[in-house]
C-alpha positions, 0 to 999 in steps of 0.5 A, spaced: 566 107 667 569 114 667 576 116 666 580 119 671 584 125 670 588 126 676 591 134 675 592 135 682 599 139 683 599 141 676 600 148 674 596 152 669 595 150 663 596 143 664 590 141 667 586 144 661 591 141 656 590 134 660 582 134 659 583 137 651 588 131 650 583 126 653 577 129 649 581 129 642 583 121 644 575 120 644 574 119 651 567 120 652 566 121 660 571 123 665 572 125 672 578 131 673 581 132 679 584 138 681 586 142 687 585 149 686 579 153 684 583 157 678 584 150 675 577 148 677 574 154 673 579 153 667 577 146 666 569 147 667 570 153 662 574 149 657 570 143 657 563 147 656 567 151 650 569 145 647 561 143 647 562 138 653 557 137 658 559 138 665 555 134 670 557 137 676 563 139 681 564 136 688 568 140 693 572 136 698 577 139 703 580 144 698 580 139 692 575 138 686 572 133 682 569 135 675 564 130 672 565 131 664 562 127 658 561 129 651 554 128 650 548 123 651 550 116 651 552 114 644 554 120 641 560 121 637 566 124 641 569 131 640 573 131 634 580 134 635 579 137 628 573 141 629 574 144 636 570 150 639 575 156 640 576 157 647 576 165 646 570 167 641 572 174 639 567 179 639 564 182 633 569 188 634 575 190 630 581 192 633 587 189 636 589 184 642 592 188 648 597 184 653 598 188 659 603 185 664 604 191 669 600 196 673 604 201 670 606 203 663 613 204 661 619 203 666 622 208 671 618 212 676 613 208 679 608 213 680 609 216 673 608 209 670 601 208 674 599 215 672 601 213 665 597 206 665 591 210 668 591 215 662 592 209 657 586 206 659 582 212 659 584 213 652 582 206 650 575 208 653 575 214 648 578 211 642 572 210 636 576 204 635 576 199 641 581 193 642 578 186 641 580 184 647 585 186 653 589 180 657 592 182 664 598 178 666 603 178 672 602 185 676 597 187 670 591 183 674 591 189 679 588 193 675 582 189 675 582 188 683 585 194 687 585 200 682 578 203 683 579 208 677 582 202 672 577 198 674 572 203 672 575 204 665 576 196 664 568 196 666 567 201 661 571 197 656 567 191 657 561 194 656 563 197 650 564 189 647 571 188 649 573 182 652 577 182 658 581 176 660 585 176 667 590 170 668 588 166 674 595 164 676 597 171 677 591 172 681 592 166 685 600 168 686 598 175 688 592 172 693 587 177 689 583 171 686 577 173 691 577 180 690 577 180 682 572 186 680 571 185 673 573 181 667 574 173 666 579 169 670 583 165 664 588 160 664 595 160 660 592 155 655 586 159 653 591 166 653 596 162 648 590 160 644 587 167 643 594 170 642 596 165 636 589 166 633 590 174 633 596 176 629 595 183 631 597 184 638 600 189 642 604 188 648 604 194 654 
């Protein structure tokens, strides 16, 4: 019988962490219950990146039941000592750029917005691209409601730059359904990425 993991009502990244802990403890089959689409996507992505099999997702009145198993019957559980990293790095040199606003610097808002657009354009022109870009807080608006910024971010992802967008931020700002570029991520995966990279620039 599958273990039930009730992660309803838990904020990011707690649903992912509960699944991670279960797999590390040797659980070979579980049903994860969450109550929002961001948590559903985060749990599914984490399970798949960790080498587990997602057998299906059942939606029921805004809640989701995610069936996860570690493999065919009789196979060993996922080992805590050899997890698959949740953020595989592209084969490009460079830094991780953490962007927490849709403006660059403090002071005049209009100037800040212009500077951010100029910064993204400059990144597309640099020979040495960032390894990844992480958008948090109002920085997620750059991947949603700023056409020029969306275009620049698309150029960067085409060039091999990984773009992670905070799912909690999208949900809070009610922008989840409008995301135009990037991968919706969670705080656990973002923390893993930042800890994995000793060369991070905060914007």
